[in-house]
PDB file of N, CA, C and O in Angstrom:
ATOM      1  N   MET A   1      32.135-115.375 -32.342  1.00  0.00           N
ATOM      2  CA  MET A   1      31.898-114.447 -31.255  1.00  0.00           C
ATOM      3  C   MET A   1      30.563-114.793 -30.609  1.00  0.00           C
ATOM      4  O   MET A   1      29.577-115.069 -31.292  1.00  0.00           O
ATOM      5  N   ASN A   2      30.553-114.774 -29.351  1.00  0.00           N
ATOM      6  CA  ASN A   2      29.354-115.076 -28.595  1.00  0.00           C
ATOM      7  C   ASN A   2      28.376-113.907 -28.714  1.00  0.00           C
ATOM      8  O   ASN A   2      28.722-112.776 -28.373  1.00  0.00           O
ATOM      9  N   THR A   3      27.163-114.171 -29.193  1.00  0.00           N
ATOM     10  CA  THR A   3      26.187-113.092 -29.397  1.00  0.00           C
ATOM     11  C   THR A   3      25.755-112.470 -28.082  1.00  0.00           C
ATOM     12  O   THR A   3      25.441-111.280 -28.044  1.00  0.00           O
ATOM     13  N   LEU A   4      25.731-113.242 -27.000  1.00  0.00           N
ATOM     14  CA  LEU A   4      25.362-112.661 -25.714  1.00  0.00           C
ATOM     15  C   LEU A   4      26.397-111.649 -25.264  1.00  0.00           C
ATOM     16  O   LEU A   4      26.053-110.600 -24.718  1.00  0.00           O
ATOM     17  N   MET A   5      27.662-111.960 -25.493  1.00  0.00           N
ATOM     18  CA  MET A   5      28.711-111.031 -25.136  1.00  0.00           C
ATOM     19  C   MET A   5      28.568-109.749 -25.957  1.00  0.00           C
ATOM     20  O   MET A   5      28.723-108.648 -25.429  1.00  0.00           O
ATOM     21  N   LEU A   6      28.276-109.894 -27.229  1.00  0.00           N
ATOM     22  CA  LEU A   6      28.094-108.733 -28.098  1.00  0.00           C
ATOM     23  C   LEU A   6      26.897-107.908 -27.658  1.00  0.00           C
ATOM     24  O   LEU A   6      26.952-106.678 -27.681  1.00  0.00           O
ATOM     25  N   GLN A   7      25.812-108.569 -27.256  1.00  0.00           N
ATOM     26  CA  GLN A   7      24.639-107.850 -26.765  1.00  0.00           C
ATOM     27  C   GLN A   7      24.980-107.069 -25.499  1.00  0.00           C
ATOM     28  O   GLN A   7      24.519-105.941 -25.320  1.00  0.00           O
ATOM     29  N   ASP A   8      25.778-107.661 -24.629  1.00  0.00           N
ATOM     30  CA  ASP A   8      26.181-106.963 -23.408  1.00  0.00           C
ATOM     31  C   ASP A   8      26.982-105.711 -23.732  1.00  0.00           C
ATOM     32  O   ASP A   8      26.771-104.656 -23.134  1.00  0.00           O
ATOM     33  N   ILE A   9      27.897-105.835 -24.678  1.00  0.00           N
ATOM     34  CA  ILE A   9      28.737-104.691 -25.042  1.00  0.00           C
ATOM     35  C   ILE A   9      27.899-103.598 -25.700  1.00  0.00           C
ATOM     36  O   ILE A   9      28.033-102.421 -25.367  1.00  0.00           O
ATOM     37  N   LEU A  10      27.036-103.991 -26.635  1.00  0.00           N
ATOM     38  CA  LEU A  10      26.221-102.993 -27.326  1.00  0.00           C
ATOM     39  C   LEU A  10      25.140-102.417 -26.418  1.00  0.00           C
ATOM     40  O   LEU A  10      24.618-101.338 -26.695  1.00  0.00           O
ATOM     41  N   GLY A  11      24.800-103.107 -25.353  1.00  0.00           N
ATOM     42  CA  GLY A  11      23.827-102.591 -24.395  1.00  0.00           C
ATOM     43  C   GLY A  11      24.396-101.509 -23.501  1.00  0.00           C
ATOM     44  O   GLY A  11      23.646-100.759 -22.876  1.00  0.00           O
ATOM     45  N   ASP A  12      25.713-101.422 -23.435  1.00  0.00           N
ATOM     46  CA  ASP A  12      26.377-100.384 -22.644  1.00  0.00           C
ATOM     47  C   ASP A  12      26.489 -99.131 -23.506  1.00  0.00           C
ATOM     48  O   ASP A  12      27.189 -99.152 -24.519  1.00  0.00           O
ATOM     49  N   PRO A  13      25.817 -98.038 -23.136  1.00  0.00           N
ATOM     50  CA  PRO A  13      25.821 -96.823 -23.968  1.00  0.00           C
ATOM     51  C   PRO A  13      27.226 -96.297 -24.285  1.00  0.00           C
ATOM     52  O   PRO A  13      27.452 -95.718 -25.347  1.00  0.00           O
ATOM     53  N   GLU A  14      28.155 -96.501 -23.368  1.00  0.00           N
ATOM     54  CA  GLU A  14      29.519 -96.017 -23.605  1.00  0.00           C
ATOM     55  C   GLU A  14      30.134 -96.675 -24.841  1.00  0.00           C
ATOM     56  O   GLU A  14      30.797 -96.010 -25.637  1.00  0.00           O
ATOM     57  N   TRP A  15      29.912 -97.980 -24.999  1.00  0.00           N
ATOM     58  CA  TRP A  15      30.444 -98.703 -26.151  1.00  0.00           C
ATOM     59  C   TRP A  15      29.561 -98.536 -27.378  1.00  0.00           C
ATOM     60  O   TRP A  15      30.064 -98.365 -28.488  1.00  0.00           O
ATOM     61  N   ALA A  16      28.262 -98.585 -27.188  1.00  0.00           N
ATOM     62  CA  ALA A  16      27.338 -98.505 -28.317  1.00  0.00           C
ATOM     63  C   ALA A  16      27.469 -97.178 -29.053  1.00  0.00           C
ATOM     64  O   ALA A  16      27.322 -97.126 -30.274  1.00  0.00           O
ATOM     65  N   ASP A  17      27.744 -96.112 -28.320  1.00  0.00           N
ATOM     66  CA  ASP A  17      27.872 -94.790 -28.950  1.00  0.00           C
ATOM     67  C   ASP A  17      29.150 -94.653 -29.771  1.00  0.00           C
ATOM     68  O   ASP A  17      29.266 -93.739 -30.587  1.00  0.00           O
ATOM     69  N   LEU A  18      30.103 -95.547 -29.563  1.00  0.00           N
ATOM     70  CA  LEU A  18      31.356 -95.491 -30.317  1.00  0.00           C
ATOM     71  C   LEU A  18      31.217 -96.047 -31.734  1.00  0.00           C
ATOM     72  O   LEU A  18      32.018 -95.722 -32.611  1.00  0.00           O
ATOM     73  N   LEU A  19      30.207 -96.880 -31.958  1.00  0.00           N
ATOM     74  CA  LEU A  19      30.047 -97.526 -33.259  1.00  0.00           C
ATOM     75  C   LEU A  19      29.358 -96.597 -34.260  1.00  0.00           C
ATOM     76  O   LEU A  19      28.351 -95.957 -33.958  1.00  0.00           O
ATOM     77  N   THR A  20      29.925 -96.549 -35.438  1.00  0.00           N
ATOM     78  CA  THR A  20      29.311 -95.790 -36.536  1.00  0.00           C
ATOM     79  C   THR A  20      28.331 -96.720 -37.260  1.00  0.00           C
ATOM     80  O   THR A  20      28.341 -97.928 -37.024  1.00  0.00           O
ATOM     81  N   PRO A  21      27.482 -96.167 -38.142  1.00  0.00           N
ATOM     82  CA  PRO A  21      26.606 -97.045 -38.930  1.00  0.00           C
ATOM     83  C   PRO A  21      27.390 -98.094 -39.733  1.00  0.00           C
ATOM     84  O   PRO A  21      26.940 -99.230 -39.880  1.00  0.00           O
ATOM     85  N   ALA A  22      28.548 -97.711 -40.245  1.00  0.00           N
ATOM     86  CA  ALA A  22      29.375 -98.669 -40.992  1.00  0.00           C
ATOM     87  C   ALA A  22      29.866 -99.793 -40.078  1.00  0.00           C
ATOM     88  O   ALA A  22      29.937-100.948 -40.496  1.00  0.00           O
ATOM     89  N   ASP A  23      30.202 -99.455 -38.838  1.00  0.00           N
ATOM     90  CA  ASP A  23      30.616-100.480 -37.879  1.00  0.00           C
ATOM     91  C   ASP A  23      29.483-101.457 -37.613  1.00  0.00           C
ATOM     92  O   ASP A  23      29.707-102.666 -37.547  1.00  0.00           O
ATOM     93  N   ARG A  24      28.285-100.949 -37.463  1.00  0.00           N
ATOM     94  CA  ARG A  24      27.131-101.813 -37.199  1.00  0.00           C
ATOM     95  C   ARG A  24      26.828-102.713 -38.398  1.00  0.00           C
ATOM     96  O   ARG A  24      26.455-103.873 -38.226  1.00  0.00           O
ATOM     97  N   ARG A  25      26.988-102.185 -39.601  1.00  0.00           N
ATOM     98  CA  ARG A  25      26.793-103.022 -40.797  1.00  0.00           C
ATOM     99  C   ARG A  25      27.831-104.136 -40.848  1.00  0.00           C
ATOM    100  O   ARG A  25      27.544-105.230 -41.332  1.00  0.00           O
ATOM    101  N   GLY A  26      29.015-103.870 -40.359  1.00  0.00           N
ATOM    102  CA  GLY A  26      30.072-104.872 -40.330  1.00  0.00           C
ATOM    103  C   GLY A  26      29.772-106.024 -39.388  1.00  0.00           C
ATOM    104  O   GLY A  26      30.346-107.104 -39.528  1.00  0.00           O
ATOM    105  N   LEU A  27      28.877-105.807 -38.426  1.00  0.00           N
ATOM    106  CA  LEU A  27      28.500-106.865 -37.490  1.00  0.00           C
ATOM    107  C   LEU A  27      27.487-107.833 -38.090  1.00  0.00           C
ATOM    108  O   LEU A  27      27.351-108.956 -37.606  1.00  0.00           O
ATOM    109  N   THR A  28      26.781-107.420 -39.128  1.00  0.00           N
ATOM    110  CA  THR A  28      25.715-108.228 -39.720  1.00  0.00           C
ATOM    111  C   THR A  28      26.155-109.639 -40.099  1.00  0.00           C
ATOM    112  O   THR A  28      25.432-110.585 -39.788  1.00  0.00           O
ATOM    113  N   PRO A  29      27.309-109.834 -40.757  1.00  0.00           N
ATOM    114  CA  PRO A  29      27.706-111.202 -41.120  1.00  0.00           C
ATOM    115  C   PRO A  29      27.877-112.135 -39.917  1.00  0.00           C
ATOM    116  O   PRO A  29      27.762-113.352 -40.060  1.00  0.00           O
ATOM    117  N   LEU A  30      28.149-111.581 -38.746  1.00  0.00           N
ATOM    118  CA  LEU A  30      28.283-112.432 -37.562  1.00  0.00           C
ATOM    119  C   LEU A  30      26.989-113.155 -37.237  1.00  0.00           C
ATOM    120  O   LEU A  30      27.005-114.257 -36.688  1.00  0.00           O
ATOM    121  N   PHE A  31      25.866-112.533 -37.579  1.00  0.00           N
ATOM    122  CA  PHE A  31      24.575-113.110 -37.233  1.00  0.00           C
ATOM    123  C   PHE A  31      23.930-113.850 -38.399  1.00  0.00           C
ATOM    124  O   PHE A  31      23.071-114.704 -38.179  1.00  0.00           O
ATOM    125  N   TRP A  32      24.320-113.545 -39.624  1.00  0.00           N
ATOM    126  CA  TRP A  32      23.648-114.114 -40.785  1.00  0.00           C
ATOM    127  C   TRP A  32      24.521-115.039 -41.619  1.00  0.00           C
ATOM    128  O   TRP A  32      24.033-115.585 -42.609  1.00  0.00           O
ATOM    129  N   SER A  33      25.781-115.243 -41.272  1.00  0.00           N
ATOM    130  CA  SER A  33      26.654-116.083 -42.088  1.00  0.00           C
ATOM    131  C   SER A  33      26.268-117.561 -42.023  1.00  0.00           C
ATOM    132  O   SER A  33      26.659-118.329 -42.902  1.00  0.00           O
ATOM    133  N   HIS A  34      25.517-117.974 -41.010  1.00  0.00           N
ATOM    134  CA  HIS A  34      25.126-119.379 -40.866  1.00  0.00           C
ATOM    135  C   HIS A  34      23.812-119.694 -41.584  1.00  0.00           C
ATOM    136  O   HIS A  34      23.412-120.857 -41.631  1.00  0.00           O
ATOM    137  N   VAL A  35      23.133-118.689 -42.143  1.00  0.00           N
ATOM    138  CA  VAL A  35      21.825-118.889 -42.772  1.00  0.00           C
ATOM    139  C   VAL A  35      22.011-119.419 -44.188  1.00  0.00           C
ATOM    140  O   VAL A  35      22.803-118.884 -44.963  1.00  0.00           O
ATOM    141  N   ARG A  36      21.274-120.473 -44.515  1.00  0.00           N
ATOM    142  CA  ARG A  36      21.291-121.029 -45.865  1.00  0.00           C
ATOM    143  C   ARG A  36      20.036-120.550 -46.579  1.00  0.00           C
ATOM    144  O   ARG A  36      18.938-121.000 -46.251  1.00  0.00           O
ATOM    145  N   PRO A  37      20.173-119.646 -47.551  1.00  0.00           N
ATOM    146  CA  PRO A  37      18.978-119.074 -48.189  1.00  0.00           C
ATOM    147  C   PRO A  37      18.164-120.084 -48.985  1.00  0.00           C
ATOM    148  O   PRO A  37      17.001-119.817 -49.289  1.00  0.00           O
ATOM    149  N   TYR A  38      18.729-121.229 -49.332  1.00  0.00           N
ATOM    150  CA  TYR A  38      18.016-122.208 -50.146  1.00  0.00           C
ATOM    151  C   TYR A  38      17.603-123.433 -49.338  1.00  0.00           C
ATOM    152  O   TYR A  38      17.315-124.482 -49.914  1.00  0.00           O
ATOM    153  N   GLY A  39      17.570-123.316 -48.041  1.00  0.00           N
ATOM    154  CA  GLY A  39      17.173-124.440 -47.204  1.00  0.00           C
ATOM    155  C   GLY A  39      18.333-125.367 -46.913  1.00  0.00           C
ATOM    156  O   GLY A  39      19.485-125.071 -47.230  1.00  0.00           O
ATOM    157  N   GLU A  40      18.015-126.469 -46.318  1.00  0.00           N
ATOM    158  CA  GLU A  40      19.034-127.438 -45.940  1.00  0.00           C
ATOM    159  C   GLU A  40      19.404-128.307 -47.136  1.00  0.00           C
ATOM    160  O   GLU A  40      18.536-128.774 -47.874  1.00  0.00           O
ATOM    161  N   VAL A  41      20.690-128.514 -47.312  1.00  0.00           N
ATOM    162  CA  VAL A  41      21.180-129.349 -48.398  1.00  0.00           C
ATOM    163  C   VAL A  41      21.739-130.627 -47.778  1.00  0.00           C
ATOM    164  O   VAL A  41      22.689-130.588 -46.997  1.00  0.00           O
ATOM    165  N   LYS A  42      21.140-131.753 -48.135  1.00  0.00           N
ATOM    166  CA  LYS A  42      21.603-133.041 -47.614  1.00  0.00           C
ATOM    167  C   LYS A  42      22.385-133.765 -48.711  1.00  0.00           C
ATOM    168  O   LYS A  42      21.905-133.917 -49.834  1.00  0.00           O
ATOM    169  N   LEU A  43      23.565-134.195 -48.375  1.00  0.00           N
ATOM    170  CA  LEU A  43      24.413-134.918 -49.316  1.00  0.00           C
ATOM    171  C   LEU A  43      24.401-136.398 -48.985  1.00  0.00           C
ATOM    172  O   LEU A  43      24.548-136.787 -47.827  1.00  0.00           O
ATOM    173  N   ASN A  44      24.225-137.219 -50.007  1.00  0.00           N
ATOM    174  CA  ASN A  44      24.307-138.662 -49.842  1.00  0.00           C
ATOM    175  C   ASN A  44      25.711-139.081 -50.268  1.00  0.00           C
ATOM    176  O   ASN A  44      26.005-139.186 -51.459  1.00  0.00           O
ATOM    177  N   MET A  45      26.549-139.313 -49.308  1.00  0.00           N
ATOM    178  CA  MET A  45      27.941-139.646 -49.585  1.00  0.00           C
ATOM    179  C   MET A  45      28.153-141.132 -49.833  1.00  0.00           C
ATOM    180  O   MET A  45      29.289-141.571 -50.015  1.00  0.00           O
ATOM    181  N   THR A  46      27.054-141.927 -49.843  1.00  0.00           N
ATOM    182  CA  THR A  46      27.198-143.366 -50.056  1.00  0.00           C
ATOM    183  C   THR A  46      26.896-143.759 -51.504  1.00  0.00           C
ATOM    184  O   THR A  46      27.083-144.917 -51.877  1.00  0.00           O
ATOM    185  N   SER A  47      26.436-142.822 -52.317  1.00  0.00           N
ATOM    186  CA  SER A  47      26.152-143.154 -53.729  1.00  0.00           C
ATOM    187  C   SER A  47      26.824-142.132 -54.635  1.00  0.00           C
ATOM    188  O   SER A  47      27.147-141.020 -54.217  1.00  0.00           O
ATOM    189  N   ARG A  48      27.026-142.533 -55.873  1.00  0.00           N
ATOM    190  CA  ARG A  48      27.688-141.674 -56.843  1.00  0.00           C
ATOM    191  C   ARG A  48      26.665-141.067 -57.791  1.00  0.00           C
ATOM    192  O   ARG A  48      25.597-141.637 -58.013  1.00  0.00           O
ATOM    193  N   LEU A  49      26.993-139.919 -58.342  1.00  0.00           N
ATOM    194  CA  LEU A  49      26.126-139.310 -59.360  1.00  0.00           C
ATOM    195  C   LEU A  49      26.238-140.093 -60.659  1.00  0.00           C
ATOM    196  O   LEU A  49      27.328-140.552 -61.001  1.00  0.00           O
ATOM    197  N   PRO A  50      25.137-140.259 -61.394  1.00  0.00           N
ATOM    198  CA  PRO A  50      25.178-141.009 -62.662  1.00  0.00           C
ATOM    199  C   PRO A  50      25.735-140.144 -63.798  1.00  0.00           C
ATOM    200  O   PRO A  50      24.979-139.705 -64.665  1.00  0.00           O
ATOM    201  N   LEU A  51      27.041-139.898 -63.800  1.00  0.00           N
ATOM    202  CA  LEU A  51      27.674-139.105 -64.838  1.00  0.00           C
ATOM    203  C   LEU A  51      28.192-140.026 -65.946  1.00  0.00           C
ATOM    204  O   LEU A  51      28.760-141.083 -65.672  1.00  0.00           O
ATOM    205  N   SER A  52      27.994-139.619 -67.171  1.00  0.00           N
ATOM    206  CA  SER A  52      28.519-140.444 -68.275  1.00  0.00           C
ATOM    207  C   SER A  52      29.955-140.037 -68.570  1.00  0.00           C
ATOM    208  O   SER A  52      30.335-138.887 -68.347  1.00  0.00           O
ATOM    209  N   THR A  53      30.741-140.960 -69.063  1.00  0.00           N
ATOM    210  CA  THR A  53      32.148-140.681 -69.368  1.00  0.00           C
ATOM    211  C   THR A  53      32.360-140.376 -70.836  1.00  0.00           C
ATOM    212  O   THR A  53      33.503-140.191 -71.253  1.00  0.00           O
ATOM    213  N   SER A  54      31.314-140.314 -71.633  1.00  0.00           N
ATOM    214  CA  SER A  54      31.486-140.071 -73.065  1.00  0.00           C
ATOM    215  C   SER A  54      31.439-138.610 -73.422  1.00  0.00           C
ATOM    216  O   SER A  54      31.569-138.256 -74.594  1.00  0.00           O
TER     217      SER A  54
END
């Protein structure tokens, strides 16, 4: 969902007043689902992990 579109809708009092606190909490993952709490993880797909087979 485009955040600008959501801001436009929530900026309109007619629509914003329809949302309950639970509805607003439901919007949170739209803005925070892309955040990596442990930083960026870079994978080296050209080498293998040194795992033993024994």
